[in-house]
C-alpha positions in Angstrom: -17.3 53.3 32.1 -18.9 50.1 31.5 -17.1 46.7 31.9 -18.1 44.3 29.1 -17.0 40.9 29.2 -16.6 39.2 25.7 -16.4 35.4 25.1 -14.0 34.6 22.1 -11.7 37.5 23.5 -9.1 36.6 21.1 -11.3 36.3 17.9 -11.0 38.4 15.0 -14.4 40.4 15.8 -13.4 40.5 19.5 -9.9 42.2 18.3 -12.1 45.1 16.9 -14.5 45.3 19.5 -12.1 45.4 22.5 -10.3 48.3 20.7 -13.5 50.2 20.3 -14.5 49.9 23.7 -11.1 50.7 25.1 -10.9 53.9 22.9 -14.2 54.9 24.5 -12.8 54.5 28.0 -14.7 51.0 28.8 -13.1 48.1 30.5 -13.1 45.0 27.8 -12.1 41.6 29.6 -11.9 38.9 27.0 -12.3 35.5 28.3 -9.5 33.4 26.3 -8.5 29.6 26.5 -5.2 29.8 25.5 -2.9 31.9 27.8 -0.3 32.6 25.1 -3.1 35.1 23.7 -3.2 37.3 26.7 -0.5 39.7 25.8 -2.1 40.6 22.4 -5.6 40.9 23.7 -3.8 43.1 26.5 -2.2 45.2 23.3 -5.7 45.6 21.9 -6.6 47.5 25.2 -8.3 44.8 26.8 -8.2 42.5 29.9 -7.5 38.9 29.5 -9.0 36.5 31.6 -7.8 32.7 31.2 -11.4 30.8 31.0 -11.9 27.5 28.8 -15.9 27.6 27.9 -15.6 24.2 26.7 -14.2 22.8 29.8 -15.7 24.9 32.5 -19.2 24.7 34.5 -21.2 27.6 35.8 -19.4 28.1 39.2 -15.8 29.1 37.2 -17.8 31.3 34.6 -20.0 33.4 37.0 -17.0 34.7 38.5 -15.7 35.8 35.2 -18.8 37.9 34.6 -20.0 39.0 37.8 -19.7 42.8 38.3 -20.2 43.6 34.4 -22.7 45.5 32.4 -23.0 43.3 29.6 -21.7 40.0 27.9 -21.1 39.2 24.5 -21.0 36.0 23.0 -18.4 35.9 20.2 -16.7 32.7 20.2 -16.8 30.4 17.9 -15.3 26.7 17.0 -13.7 28.3 13.9 -12.8 26.7 10.5 -11.4 23.0 10.4 -13.1 22.2 14.3 -15.4 19.5 13.1 -19.0 19.0 14.1 -18.4 17.9 17.9 -17.0 21.3 18.5 -19.6 23.3 16.8 -22.0 22.0 19.6 -19.5 22.5 22.2 -18.5 25.7 21.5 -21.4 27.4 19.6 -24.1 26.2 21.4 -22.8 24.9 24.9 -20.8 27.8 25.1 -23.5 30.0 24.8 -25.7 28.1 27.0 -23.1 28.1 30.0 -22.6 31.9 29.5 -26.2 32.8 29.3 -26.3 30.5 32.7 -23.2 32.5 34.2 -24.9 36.0 33.3 -28.2 35.1 35.3 -26.2 33.7 38.1 -24.3 36.7 38.5 -27.5 39.2 37.6 -25.8 40.5 34.2 -28.7 41.6 32.2 -27.3 42.6 29.2 -26.1 39.7 26.5 -25.4 40.0 23.1 -25.1 36.8 21.1 -23.5 36.9 17.6 -25.3 34.2 15.8 -25.4 33.6 12.1 -27.2 33.9 8.6 -29.3 30.5 8.4 -29.9 30.0 12.0 -33.4 29.6 12.9 -34.3 28.1 9.4 -34.6 24.5 8.3 -30.7 23.3 7.6 -30.4 22.3 3.7 -29.3 18.6 3.9 -27.0 19.3 0.9 -24.8 21.6 2.5 -21.5 20.1 4.1 -22.0 18.2 7.5 -20.0 20.5 9.3 -21.7 23.8 8.3 -25.1 21.8 8.9 -23.6 21.2 12.5 -22.6 25.0 13.0 -26.2 26.3 11.9 -27.9 23.6 14.4 -25.7 25.0 17.1 -26.5 28.6 16.5 -30.1 27.9 16.0 -30.1 26.1 19.3 -28.2 28.9 21.0 -30.6 30.9 19.7 -33.7 29.2 20.9 -31.9 28.8 24.5 -31.9 32.6 24.8 -35.6 33.1 23.8 -37.1 30.3 25.6 -35.3 29.7 28.7 -33.8 33.2 29.7 -34.9 36.3 31.1 -31.9 38.4 30.1 -32.1 41.2 28.1 -30.6 39.5 25.0 -30.2 40.7 21.5 -29.6 38.5 19.0 -27.3 39.4 15.9 -26.8 37.4 12.7 -24.0 38.8 10.5 -23.3 38.0 7.2 -20.1 36.5 5.5 -17.3 37.9 7.6 -14.9 39.9 5.7 -11.5 41.5 7.1 -12.1 44.8 4.7 -11.8 48.3 6.4 -14.6 49.3 8.4 -17.5 51.6 6.3 -19.8 52.6 9.2 -22.8 51.6 6.6 -25.0 48.8 7.2 -28.2 47.0 6.4 -29.5 46.1 10.0 -33.2 44.3 9.7 -35.4 41.9 11.3 -35.5 38.7 9.2 -35.8 37.8 6.6 -33.1 39.6 4.7 -30.8 39.2 1.8 -27.5 37.6 2.1 -24.5 39.8 1.8 -21.1 40.5 3.2 -20.2 42.4 6.4 -16.5 43.6 7.8 -15.6 42.1 11.0 -14.8 45.6 12.0 -18.5 46.8 11.2 -20.0 43.9 13.2 -17.9 45.2 16.2 -19.2 48.9 15.7 -22.9 47.5 15.6 -22.2 45.5 19.0 -21.0 48.6 20.8 -23.9 50.9 19.5 -26.3 48.0 20.7 -25.2 48.0 24.1 -26.8 51.1 24.7 -29.8 50.5 22.6 -32.4 48.8 24.7 -35.2 49.1 22.2 -33.5 46.2 20.7 -33.7 43.8 23.8 -35.6 40.5 22.4 -35.0 41.0 19.1 -33.0 39.2 16.5 -31.3 41.3 13.8 -29.8 40.5 10.4 -26.6 42.6 9.6 -24.9 43.0 6.0 -23.1 45.8 4.6 -25.2 48.7 3.3 -26.0 52.3 3.1 -27.1 53.4 6.4 -25.1 54.8 9.3 -24.9 52.5 12.1 -26.5 54.8 14.7 -29.5 55.5 12.1 -29.9 51.7 11.3 -30.1 51.3 15.2 -32.5 54.1 15.8 -34.5 53.0 13.0 -35.2 49.9 15.1 
């Protein structure tokens, strides 16, 4: 049994991820900032832990990840949050979690990023979307340039709430844009946790025709 800590523990991807991990007998710890979400995380099979990454420091986050086998950054400011919170959650939250993982000696780190990260931002796009992409890019660069973690960066396409398919396209960048279900993103994360060959890689994820296990094995 592994212990996996998930930032953004009440998020839509986390809901699927916690359920999959619990079904496999793993301990899934969901970091939440709203105490009212704890019961729901528990119903999914997870262990809620109250911790607001926007208002915590590394001394508070490190104990939460200590003793875990891996950390997943699945947090996001969400729609309607404004440009400031794109930075404080999507960039600074990831940086803080990576700092804590290093302090705690946790090597495996999966970061959920986004299509568009790592590329020049189109100035014609909505200001909030620009801020989001810049924050995701900065979080990726922090992992690549400043960390010694065994990190994998996953950039899913447009997220949907459709039923899982188990079939994906998983490639190194660049990749054509496309949709992917949140349930399939969670299933890919579970598979990546035990895929050491993906350490140090940035992967693009959309719906496709390849079973998840085969797509990861091909990497």
